[in-house]
All heavy atoms as a GROMACS GRO file, in nm:
protein
  534
    1ALA      N    1  15.404  16.679  15.412
    1ALA     CA    2  15.292  16.606  15.355
    1ALA      C    3  15.341  16.524  15.237
    1ALA      O    4  15.426  16.569  15.161
    1ALA     CB    5  15.183  16.702  15.311
    2ASP      N    6  15.289  16.406  15.222
    2ASP     CA    7  15.322  16.322  15.108
    2ASP      C    8  15.209  16.334  15.007
    2ASP      O    9  15.103  16.273  15.022
    2ASP     CB   10  15.341  16.177  15.151
    2ASP     CG   11  15.391  16.090  15.037
    2ASP    OD1   12  15.403  16.139  14.923
    2ASP    OD2   13  15.420  15.972  15.062
    3LEU      N   14  15.232  16.414  14.905
    3LEU     CA   15  15.133  16.435  14.798
    3LEU      C   16  15.181  16.371  14.669
    3LEU      O   17  15.147  16.415  14.561
    3LEU     CB   18  15.108  16.585  14.779
    3LEU     CG   19  15.051  16.655  14.903
    3LEU    CD1   20  15.049  16.806  14.883
    3LEU    CD2   21  14.912  16.604  14.934
    4ASN      N   22  15.261  16.266  14.683
    4ASN     CA   23  15.312  16.193  14.569
    4ASN      C   24  15.196  16.146  14.481
    4ASN      O   25  15.099  16.087  14.530
    4ASN     CB   26  15.394  16.072  14.617
    4ASN     CG   27  15.462  16.002  14.503
    4ASN    OD1   28  15.534  16.063  14.425
    4ASN    ND2   29  15.439  15.873  14.493
    5SER      N   30  15.203  16.177  14.353
    5SER     CA   31  15.103  16.139  14.252
    5SER      C   32  14.966  16.205  14.274
    5SER      O   33  14.868  16.162  14.215
    5SER     CB   34  15.085  15.987  14.245
    5SER     OG   35  15.208  15.928  14.210
    6ALA      N   36  14.959  16.309  14.356
    6ALA     CA   37  14.832  16.376  14.381
    6ALA      C   38  14.787  16.453  14.256
    6ALA      O   39  14.867  16.508  14.183
    6ALA     CB   40  14.845  16.472  14.497
    7ASP      N   41  14.656  16.455  14.233
    7ASP     CA   42  14.599  16.534  14.124
    7ASP      C   43  14.550  16.666  14.183
    7ASP      O   44  14.442  16.675  14.239
    7ASP     CB   45  14.484  16.460  14.057
    7ASP     CG   46  14.429  16.534  13.936
    7ASP    OD1   47  14.482  16.643  13.902
    7ASP    OD2   48  14.335  16.484  13.874
    8LEU      N   49  14.635  16.767  14.173
    8LEU     CA   50  14.603  16.900  14.224
    8LEU      C   51  14.581  16.994  14.105
    8LEU      O   52  14.600  17.116  14.115
    8LEU     CB   53  14.718  16.952  14.312
    8LEU     CG   54  14.752  16.863  14.431
    8LEU    CD1   55  14.879  16.911  14.499
    8LEU    CD2   56  14.637  16.857  14.528
    9ASN      N   57  14.538  16.937  13.994
    9ASN     CA   58  14.525  17.007  13.867
    9ASN      C   59  14.447  17.137  13.876
    9ASN      O   60  14.488  17.238  13.823
    9ASN     CB   61  14.462  16.914  13.763
    9ASN     CG   62  14.471  16.970  13.624
    9ASN    OD1   63  14.564  17.042  13.592
    9ASN    ND2   64  14.374  16.938  13.543
   10SER      N   65  14.336  17.140  13.943
   10SER     CA   66  14.256  17.262  13.953
   10SER      C   67  14.249  17.314  14.097
   10SER      O   68  14.161  17.393  14.131
   10SER     CB   69  14.115  17.237  13.900
   10SER     OG   70  14.120  17.207  13.762
   11ALA      N   71  14.340  17.270  14.180
   11ALA     CA   72  14.338  17.307  14.321
   11ALA      C   73  14.369  17.456  14.340
   11ALA      O   74  14.447  17.514  14.265
   11ALA     CB   75  14.439  17.225  14.398
   12ASP      N   76  14.307  17.515  14.440
   12ASP     CA   77  14.337  17.652  14.481
   12ASP      C   78  14.441  17.643  14.591
   12ASP      O   79  14.413  17.593  14.700
   12ASP     CB   80  14.210  17.721  14.531
   12ASP     CG   81  14.231  17.867  14.565
   12ASP    OD1   82  14.348  17.910  14.580
   12ASP    OD2   83  14.130  17.939  14.575
   13LEU      N   84  14.562  17.688  14.564
   13LEU     CA   85  14.673  17.674  14.658
   13LEU      C   86  14.693  17.796  14.747
   13LEU      O   87  14.793  17.805  14.818
   13LEU     CB   88  14.802  17.642  14.582
   13LEU     CG   89  14.800  17.511  14.503
   13LEU    CD1   90  14.931  17.492  14.430
   13LEU    CD2   91  14.767  17.393  14.591
   14ARG      N   92  14.599  17.888  14.746
   14ARG     CA   93  14.609  18.006  14.832
   14ARG      C   94  14.616  17.961  14.978
   14ARG      O   95  14.538  17.878  15.022
   14ARG     CB   96  14.486  18.095  14.812
   14ARG     CG   97  14.494  18.225  14.889
   14ARG     CD   98  14.375  18.310  14.858
   14ARG     NE   99  14.355  18.306  14.714
   14ARG     CZ  100  14.259  18.370  14.649
   14ARG    NH1  101  14.172  18.440  14.715
   14ARG    NH2  102  14.250  18.362  14.519
   15TYR      N  103  14.713  18.012  15.049
   15TYR     CA  104  14.735  17.984  15.191
   15TYR      C  105  14.784  17.841  15.221
   15TYR      O  106  14.789  17.802  15.337
   15TYR     CB  107  14.610  18.013  15.275
   15TYR     CG  108  14.550  18.148  15.250
   15TYR    CD1  109  14.420  18.160  15.203
   15TYR    CD2  110  14.623  18.264  15.273
   15TYR    CE1  111  14.364  18.285  15.180
   15TYR    CE2  112  14.568  18.389  15.249
   15TYR     CZ  113  14.439  18.398  15.203
   15TYR     OH  114  14.384  18.521  15.180
   16VAL      N  115  14.817  17.763  15.120
   16VAL     CA  116  14.863  17.626  15.141
   16VAL      C  117  15.014  17.626  15.169
   16VAL      O  118  15.091  17.687  15.096
   16VAL     CB  119  14.832  17.537  15.018
   16VAL    CG1  120  14.891  17.399  15.035
   16VAL    CG2  121  14.682  17.530  14.996
   17ASN      N  122  15.055  17.558  15.274
   17ASN     CA  123  15.196  17.546  15.309
   17ASN      C  124  15.249  17.418  15.246
   17ASN      O  125  15.213  17.308  15.289
   17ASN     CB  126  15.212  17.542  15.461
   17ASN     CG  127  15.357  17.532  15.504
   17ASN    OD1  128  15.446  17.511  15.422
   17ASN    ND2  129  15.380  17.544  15.632
   18LEU      N  130  15.334  17.432  15.145
   18LEU     CA  131  15.391  17.316  15.076
   18LEU      C  132  15.536  17.293  15.117
   18LEU      O  133  15.608  17.216  15.053
   18LEU     CB  134  15.383  17.336  14.924
   18LEU     CG  135  15.243  17.340  14.866
   18LEU    CD1  136  15.248  17.377  14.718
   18LEU    CD2  137  15.172  17.207  14.885
   19SER      N  138  15.579  17.354  15.225
   19SER     CA  139  15.716  17.342  15.271
   19SER      C  140  15.752  17.195  15.294
   19SER      O  141  15.689  17.127  15.376
   19SER     CB  142  15.735  17.421  15.401
   19SER     OG  143  15.868  17.412  15.443
   20SER      N  144  15.848  17.147  15.218
   20SER     CA  145  15.898  17.009  15.224
   20SER      C  146  15.796  16.904  15.182
   20SER      O  147  15.817  16.785  15.200
   20SER     CB  148  15.951  16.975  15.363
   20SER     OG  149  16.058  17.061  15.395
   21ALA      N  150  15.683  16.945  15.124
   21ALA     CA  151  15.584  16.847  15.076
   21ALA      C  152  15.640  16.770  14.958
   21ALA      O  153  15.709  16.827  14.872
   21ALA     CB  154  15.455  16.918  15.035
   22ASN      N  155  15.614  16.642  14.952
   22ASN     CA  156  15.656  16.558  14.841
   22ASN      C  157  15.552  16.572  14.730
   22ASN      O  158  15.441  16.520  14.740
   22ASN     CB  159  15.668  16.412  14.885
   22ASN     CG  160  15.704  16.319  14.772
   22ASN    OD1  161  15.717  16.358  14.657
   22ASN    ND2  162  15.719  16.192  14.803
   23LEU      N  163  15.589  16.642  14.622
   23LEU     CA  164  15.501  16.658  14.506
   23LEU      C  165  15.549  16.575  14.388
   23LEU      O  166  15.521  16.608  14.273
   23LEU     CB  167  15.492  16.807  14.467
   23LEU     CG  168  15.426  16.899  14.569
   23LEU    CD1  169  15.432  17.042  14.522
   23LEU    CD2  170  15.282  16.857  14.594
   24GLY      N  171  15.621  16.466  14.416
   24GLY     CA  172  15.669  16.379  14.311
   24GLY      C  173  15.552  16.322  14.231
   24GLY      O  174  15.455  16.275  14.287
   25SER      N  175  15.560  16.334  14.099
   25SER     CA  176  15.458  16.285  14.005
   25SER      C  177  15.322  16.350  14.024
   25SER      O  178  15.222  16.300  13.974
   25SER     CB  179  15.444  16.132  14.012
   25SER     OG  180  15.567  16.071  13.979
   26ALA      N  181  15.316  16.460  14.097
   26ALA     CA  182  15.189  16.530  14.118
   26ALA      C  183  15.156  16.617  13.996
   26ALA      O  184  15.246  16.660  13.923
   26ALA     CB  185  15.195  16.617  14.242
   27ASN      N  186  15.028  16.641  13.975
   27ASN     CA  187  14.982  16.724  13.864
   27ASN      C  188  14.930  16.856  13.921
   27ASN      O  189  14.826  16.860  13.985
   27ASN     CB  190  14.872  16.652  13.786
   27ASN     CG  191  14.820  16.734  13.670
   27ASN    OD1  192  14.860  16.848  13.648
   27ASN    ND2  193  14.732  16.676  13.593
   28LEU      N  194  15.005  16.962  13.895
   28LEU     CA  195  14.964  17.097  13.936
   28LEU      C  196  14.948  17.186  13.814
   28LEU      O  197  14.951  17.308  13.824
   28LEU     CB  198  15.070  17.159  14.028
   28LEU     CG  199  15.082  17.101  14.167
   28LEU    CD1  200  15.181  16.989  14.172
   28LEU    CD2  201  15.120  17.208  14.264
   29SER      N  202  14.932  17.127  13.697
   29SER     CA  203  14.938  17.202  13.572
   29SER      C  204  14.837  17.316  13.563
   29SER      O  205  14.864  17.416  13.498
   29SER     CB  206  14.924  17.108  13.452
   29SER     OG  207  14.802  17.036  13.458
   30SER      N  208  14.722  17.304  13.626
   30SER     CA  209  14.623  17.413  13.622
   30SER      C  210  14.589  17.462  13.762
   30SER      O  211  14.481  17.517  13.784
   30SER     CB  212  14.496  17.366  13.551
   30SER     OG  213  14.521  17.340  13.415
   31ALA      N  214  14.679  17.443  13.856
   31ALA     CA  215  14.656  17.490  13.993
   31ALA      C  216  14.643  17.642  13.993
   31ALA      O  217  14.703  17.711  13.910
   31ALA     CB  218  14.769  17.446  14.084
   32LYS      N  219  14.565  17.693  14.086
   32LYS     CA  220  14.538  17.837  14.094
   32LYS      C  221  14.599  17.896  14.221
   32LYS      O  222  14.615  17.828  14.320
   32LYS     CB  223  14.387  17.862  14.095
   32LYS     CG  224  14.315  17.809  13.975
   32LYS     CD  225  14.164  17.831  13.992
   32LYS     CE  226  14.090  17.726  13.916
   32LYS     NZ  227  14.034  17.621  13.992
   33ASN      N  228  14.629  18.025  14.214
   33ASN     CA  229  14.674  18.103  14.329
   33ASN      C  230  14.799  18.045  14.397
   33ASN      O  231  14.813  18.052  14.518
   33ASN     CB  232  14.561  18.120  14.431
   33ASN     CG  233  14.444  18.194  14.371
   33ASN    OD1  234  14.460  18.299  14.312
   33ASN    ND2  235  14.325  18.137  14.385
   34TRP      N  236  14.889  17.990  14.318
   34TRP     CA  237  15.015  17.939  14.370
   34TRP      C  238  15.120  18.050  14.364
   34TRP      O  239  15.105  18.146  14.290
   34TRP     CB  240  15.061  17.818  14.289
   34TRP     CG  241  15.079  17.848  14.143
   34TRP    CD1  242  14.982  17.842  14.046
   34TRP    CD2  243  15.196  17.894  14.078
   34TRP    NE1  244  15.034  17.880  13.925
   34TRP    CE2  245  15.164  17.913  13.942
   34TRP    CE3  246  15.324  17.922  14.121
   34TRP    CZ2  247  15.258  17.957  13.848
   34TRP    CZ3  248  15.417  17.966  14.028
   34TRP    CH2  249  15.384  17.983  13.893
   35THR      N  250  15.223  18.034  14.444
   35THR     CA  251  15.336  18.126  14.437
   35THR      C  252  15.463  18.047  14.410
   35THR      O  253  15.473  17.928  14.445
   35THR     CB  254  15.353  18.207  14.567
   35THR    OG1  255  15.392  18.117  14.672
   35THR    CG2  256  15.225  18.281  14.605
   36ARG      N  257  15.558  18.113  14.350
   36ARG     CA  258  15.687  18.049  14.324
   36ARG      C  259  15.752  18.008  14.457
   36ARG      O  260  15.816  17.904  14.466
   36ARG     CB  261  15.777  18.145  14.246
   36ARG     CG  262  15.910  18.087  14.209
   36ARG     CD  263  15.985  18.179  14.115
   36ARG     NE  264  16.124  18.143  14.104
   36ARG     CZ  265  16.171  18.048  14.027
   36ARG    NH1  266  16.089  17.978  13.953
   36ARG    NH2  267  16.300  18.022  14.023
   37ARG      N  268  15.732  18.086  14.560
   37ARG     CA  269  15.789  18.054  14.691
   37ARG      C  270  15.730  17.922  14.744
   37ARG      O  271  15.803  17.839  14.799
   37ARG     CB  272  15.762  18.166  14.789
   37ARG     CG  273  15.826  18.144  14.922
   37ARG     CD  274  15.810  18.264  15.012
   37ARG     NE  275  15.885  18.241  15.134
   37ARG     CZ  276  15.878  18.319  15.238
   37ARG    NH1  277  15.803  18.426  15.235
   37ARG    NH2  278  15.947  18.292  15.345
   38GLN      N  279  15.599  17.903  14.730
   38GLN     CA  280  15.536  17.778  14.775
   38GLN      C  281  15.599  17.658  14.705
   38GLN      O  282  15.637  17.561  14.769
   38GLN     CB  283  15.387  17.777  14.741
   38GLN     CG  284  15.298  17.853  14.831
   38GLN     CD  285  15.157  17.852  14.776
   38GLN    OE1  286  15.134  17.894  14.663
   38GLN    NE2  287  15.064  17.806  14.856
   39LEU      N  288  15.605  17.666  14.573
   39LEU     CA  289  15.658  17.553  14.495
   39LEU      C  290  15.808  17.537  14.515
   39LEU      O  291  15.861  17.427  14.504
   39LEU     CB  292  15.625  17.571  14.347
   39LEU     CG  293  15.475  17.575  14.314
   39LEU    CD1  294  15.455  17.593  14.165
   39LEU    CD2  295  15.404  17.450  14.363
   40GLY      N  296  15.875  17.646  14.546
   40GLY     CA  297  16.019  17.643  14.568
   40GLY      C  298  16.060  17.568  14.694
   40GLY      O  299  16.173  17.525  14.706
   41THR      N  300  15.968  17.553  14.788
   41THR     CA  301  15.999  17.483  14.912
   41THR      C  302  15.951  17.338  14.912
   41THR      O  303  15.978  17.264  15.005
   41THR     CB  304  15.937  17.555  15.034
   41THR    OG1  305  15.796  17.559  15.019
   41THR    CG2  306  15.992  17.697  15.047
   42ALA      N  307  15.880  17.298  14.807
   42ALA     CA  308  15.830  17.160  14.795
   42ALA      C  309  15.934  17.073  14.725
   42ALA      O  310  16.025  17.122  14.660
   42ALA     CB  311  15.699  17.160  14.716
   43LYS      N  312  15.920  16.942  14.740
   43LYS     CA  313  16.007  16.846  14.673
   43LYS      C  314  15.944  16.810  14.538
   43LYS      O  315  15.827  16.768  14.532
   43LYS     CB  316  16.023  16.718  14.756
   43LYS     CG  317  16.073  16.742  14.896
   43LYS     CD  318  16.213  16.794  14.896
   43LYS     CE  319  16.261  16.813  15.039
   43LYS     NZ  320  16.363  16.912  15.050
   44LEU      N  321  16.023  16.828  14.430
   44LEU     CA  322  15.971  16.806  14.295
   44LEU      C  323  16.047  16.693  14.226
   44LEU      O  324  16.169  16.688  14.229
   44LEU     CB  325  15.987  16.933  14.211
   44LEU     CG  326  15.929  17.062  14.268
   44LEU    CD1  327  15.959  17.178  14.174
   44LEU    CD2  328  15.780  17.048  14.294
   45CYS      N  329  15.972  16.604  14.162
   45CYS     CA  330  16.029  16.500  14.077
   45CYS      C  331  15.918  16.449  13.986
   45CYS      O  332  15.815  16.403  14.036
   45CYS     CB  333  16.087  16.386  14.160
   45CYS     SG  334  16.162  16.259  14.056
   46GLN      N  335  15.938  16.464  13.857
   46GLN     CA  336  15.837  16.425  13.759
   46GLN      C  337  15.705  16.496  13.788
   46GLN      O  338  15.597  16.441  13.771
   46GLN     CB  339  15.818  16.273  13.755
   46GLN     CG  340  15.944  16.198  13.721
   46GLN     CD  341  15.930  16.048  13.732
   46GLN    OE1  342  15.826  15.995  13.767
   46GLN    NE2  343  16.037  15.978  13.702
   47THR      N  344  15.715  16.620  13.833
   47THR     CA  345  15.600  16.700  13.872
   47THR      C  346  15.552  16.784  13.754
   47THR      O  347  15.632  16.848  13.687
   47THR     CB  348  15.637  16.793  13.989
   47THR    OG1  349  15.693  16.714  14.094
   47THR    CG2  350  15.517  16.869  14.041
   48LEU      N  351  15.421  16.782  13.727
   48LEU     CA  352  15.363  16.867  13.623
   48LEU      C  353  15.332  17.002  13.687
   48LEU      O  354  15.239  17.014  13.767
   48LEU     CB  355  15.235  16.803  13.566
   48LEU     CG  356  15.253  16.671  13.494
   48LEU    CD1  357  15.119  16.615  13.451
   48LEU    CD2  358  15.344  16.690  13.373
   49LEU      N  359  15.414  17.101  13.654
   49LEU     CA  360  15.403  17.232  13.716
   49LEU      C  361  15.315  17.326  13.633
   49LEU      O  362  15.302  17.309  13.512
   49LEU     CB  363  15.543  17.294  13.729
   49LEU     CG  364  15.637  17.221  13.824
   49LEU    CD1  365  15.779  17.274  13.808
   49LEU    CD2  366  15.590  17.235  13.967
   50PRO      N  367  15.257  17.427  13.697
   50PRO     CA  368  15.178  17.526  13.624
   50PRO      C  369  15.268  17.610  13.533
   50PRO      O  370  15.386  17.629  13.563
   50PRO     CB  371  15.113  17.611  13.732
   50PRO     CG  372  15.179  17.577  13.860
   50PRO     CD  373  15.256  17.452  13.841
   51ALA      N  374  15.210  17.658  13.425
   51ALA     CA  375  15.284  17.745  13.334
   51ALA      C  376  15.337  17.865  13.410
   51ALA      O  377  15.269  17.920  13.496
   51ALA     CB  378  15.192  17.791  13.221
   52GLY      N  379  15.461  17.901  13.382
   52GLY     CA  380  15.523  18.016  13.447
   52GLY      C  381  15.594  17.984  13.576
   52GLY      O  382  15.652  18.073  13.638
   53ALA      N  383  15.591  17.860  13.621
   53ALA     CA  384  15.658  17.825  13.747
   53ALA      C  385  15.810  17.839  13.735
   53ALA      O  386  15.876  17.873  13.831
   53ALA     CB  387  15.621  17.684  13.790
   54ASN      N  388  15.864  17.813  13.616
   54ASN     CA  389  16.008  17.825  13.591
   54ASN      C  390  16.093  17.756  13.697
   54ASN      O  391  16.189  17.812  13.748
   54ASN     CB  392  16.048  17.972  13.580
   54ASN     CG  393  15.986  18.039  13.460
   54ASN    OD1  394  15.967  17.975  13.356
   54ASN    ND2  395  15.949  18.164  13.473
   55LEU      N  396  16.054  17.635  13.732
   55LEU     CA  397  16.131  17.551  13.824
   55LEU      C  398  16.160  17.419  13.754
   55LEU      O  399  16.086  17.377  13.666
   55LEU     CB  400  16.049  17.524  13.951
   55LEU     CG  401  16.017  17.644  14.038
   55LEU    CD1  402  15.911  17.607  14.142
   55LEU    CD2  403  16.142  17.694  14.107
   56ASP      N  404  16.266  17.352  13.795
   56ASP     CA  405  16.299  17.222  13.740
   56ASP      C  406  16.206  17.118  13.802
   56ASP      O  407  16.212  17.094  13.923
   56ASP     CB  408  16.445  17.189  13.772
   56ASP     CG  409  16.489  17.052  13.722
   56ASP    OD1  410  16.407  16.978  13.664
   56ASP    OD2  411  16.607  17.019  13.742
   57PRO      N  412  16.119  17.056  13.721
   57PRO     CA  413  16.023  16.960  13.775
   57PRO      C  414  16.088  16.831  13.825
   57PRO      O  415  16.022  16.746  13.884
   57PRO     CB  416  15.929  16.933  13.658
   57PRO     CG  417  16.011  16.960  13.538
   57PRO     CD  418  16.105  17.072  13.577
   58ASN      N  419  16.219  16.817  13.803
   58ASN     CA  420  16.292  16.697  13.847
   58ASN      C  421  16.406  16.731  13.943
   58ASN      O  422  16.494  16.650  13.965
   58ASN     CB  423  16.349  16.624  13.725
   58ASN     CG  424  16.240  16.563  13.641
   58ASN    OD1  425  16.153  16.494  13.693
   58ASN    ND2  426  16.243  16.590  13.513
   59ARG      N  427  16.403  16.847  14.004
   59ARG     CA  428  16.518  16.893  14.081
   59ARG      C  429  16.546  16.810  14.207
   59ARG      O  430  16.657  16.806  14.256
   59ARG     CB  431  16.503  17.040  14.118
   59ARG     CG  432  16.398  17.064  14.222
   59ARG     CD  433  16.411  17.197  14.292
   59ARG     NE  434  16.311  17.197  14.396
   59ARG     CZ  435  16.220  17.289  14.411
   59ARG    NH1  436  16.219  17.393  14.332
   59ARG    NH2  437  16.132  17.278  14.506
   60ASP      N  438  16.446  16.741  14.261
   60ASP     CA  439  16.465  16.668  14.387
   60ASP      C  440  16.456  16.516  14.370
   60ASP      O  441  16.444  16.445  14.469
   60ASP     CB  442  16.361  16.715  14.489
   60ASP     CG  443  16.372  16.863  14.518
   60ASP    OD1  444  16.483  16.909  14.551
   60ASP    OD2  445  16.270  16.934  14.505
   61CYS      N  446  16.466  16.469  14.246
   61CYS     CA  447  16.455  16.324  14.222
   61CYS      C  448  16.559  16.245  14.301
   61CYS      O  449  16.526  16.144  14.363
   61CYS     CB  450  16.467  16.293  14.074
   61CYS     SG  451  16.323  16.343  13.977
   62LYS      N  452  16.682  16.290  14.301
   62LYS     CA  453  16.788  16.217  14.371
   62LYS      C  454  16.756  16.209  14.521
   62LYS      O  455  16.766  16.103  14.581
   62LYS     CB  456  16.922  16.285  14.349
   62LYS     CG  457  17.038  16.211  14.409
   62LYS     CD  458  17.169  16.276  14.372
   62LYS     CE  459  17.286  16.198  14.430
   62LYS     NZ  460  17.414  16.257  14.393
   63GLU      N  461  16.715  16.321  14.579
   63GLU     CA  462  16.682  16.324  14.722
   63GLU      C  463  16.565  16.232  14.755
   63GLU      O  464  16.560  16.170  14.860
   63GLU     CB  465  16.647  16.467  14.764
   63GLU     CG  466  16.614  16.481  14.909
   63GLU     CD  467  16.581  16.625  14.948
   63GLU    OE1  468  16.618  16.718  14.876
   63GLU    OE2  469  16.517  16.641  15.053
   64LEU      N  470  16.469  16.222  14.662
   64LEU     CA  471  16.351  16.137  14.682
   64LEU      C  472  16.377  15.992  14.643
   64LEU      O  473  16.291  15.906  14.660
   64LEU     CB  474  16.232  16.193  14.603
   64LEU     CG  475  16.179  16.329  14.650
   64LEU    CD1  476  16.074  16.381  14.553
   64LEU    CD2  477  16.123  16.319  14.790
   65GLY      N  478  16.496  15.964  14.589
   65GLY     CA  479  16.530  15.828  14.550
   65GLY      C  480  16.456  15.780  14.427
   65GLY      O  481  16.429  15.661  14.413
   66ILE      N  482  16.424  15.874  14.337
   66ILE     CA  483  16.350  15.842  14.215
   66ILE      C  484  16.437  15.873  14.095
   66ILE      O  485  16.501  15.979  14.089
   66ILE     CB  486  16.219  15.924  14.207
   66ILE    CG1  487  16.132  15.894  14.328
   66ILE    CG2  488  16.145  15.896  14.077
   66ILE    CD1  489  16.013  15.988  14.342
   67GLU      N  490  16.437  15.785  13.999
   67GLU     CA  491  16.511  15.807  13.875
   67GLU      C  492  16.423  15.894  13.784
   67GLU      O  493  16.311  15.855  13.750
   67GLU     CB  494  16.540  15.672  13.807
   67GLU     CG  495  16.634  15.682  13.692
   67GLU     CD  496  16.777  15.718  13.735
   67GLU    OE1  497  16.819  15.678  13.845
   67GLU    OE2  498  16.844  15.787  13.657
   68PRO      N  499  16.469  16.014  13.746
   68PRO     CA  500  16.388  16.099  13.659
   68PRO      C  501  16.369  16.036  13.522
   68PRO      O  502  16.457  15.966  13.472
   68PRO     CB  503  16.466  16.229  13.650
   68PRO     CG  504  16.604  16.195  13.687
   68PRO     CD  505  16.598  16.074  13.776
   69GLU      N  506  16.252  16.062  13.463
   69GLU     CA  507  16.226  16.012  13.328
   69GLU      C  508  16.313  16.085  13.231
   69GLU      O  509  16.339  16.206  13.246
   69GLU     CB  510  16.078  16.033  13.291
   69GLU     CG  511  15.984  15.947  13.372
   69GLU     CD  512  15.840  15.972  13.334
   69GLU    OE1  513  15.812  16.059  13.248
   69GLU    OE2  514  15.754  15.906  13.393
   70ALA      N  515  16.361  16.014  13.129
   70ALA     CA  516  16.443  16.077  13.027
   70ALA      C  517  16.356  16.172  12.944
   70ALA      O  518  16.243  16.141  12.911
   70ALA     CB  519  16.504  15.969  12.936
   71SER      N  520  16.410  16.290  12.915
   71SER     CA  521  16.333  16.384  12.832
   71SER      C  522  16.344  16.343  12.686
   71SER      O  523  16.444  16.290  12.642
   71SER     CB  524  16.381  16.526  12.853
   71SER     OG  525  16.517  16.533  12.882
   72GLU      N  526  16.236  16.368  12.614
   72GLU     CA  527  16.231  16.326  12.474
   72GLU      C  528  16.279  16.436  12.384
   72GLU      O  529  16.273  16.548  12.407
   72GLU     CB  530  16.086  16.290  12.437
   72GLU     CG  531  16.039  16.173  12.518
   72GLU     CD  532  15.893  16.140  12.489
   72GLU    OE1  533  15.842  16.179  12.382
   72GLU    OE2  534  15.830  16.078  12.574
   0.00000   0.00000   0.00000
């Protein structure tokens, strides 16, 4: 699924298959019922992750052909 720039801020991710989903620039900062395994199989680049995700929000930028934003 291409969820690039999707606003999933308050989405309930229970039972959602994010395997290989493009979550580039997506907002999941307040998503509910997510698992680390779900987010671990998605493509991340400039992704706003929920607290406690402990994943690199820019780990797949090169694969997605996106230049990650410089951290301040």
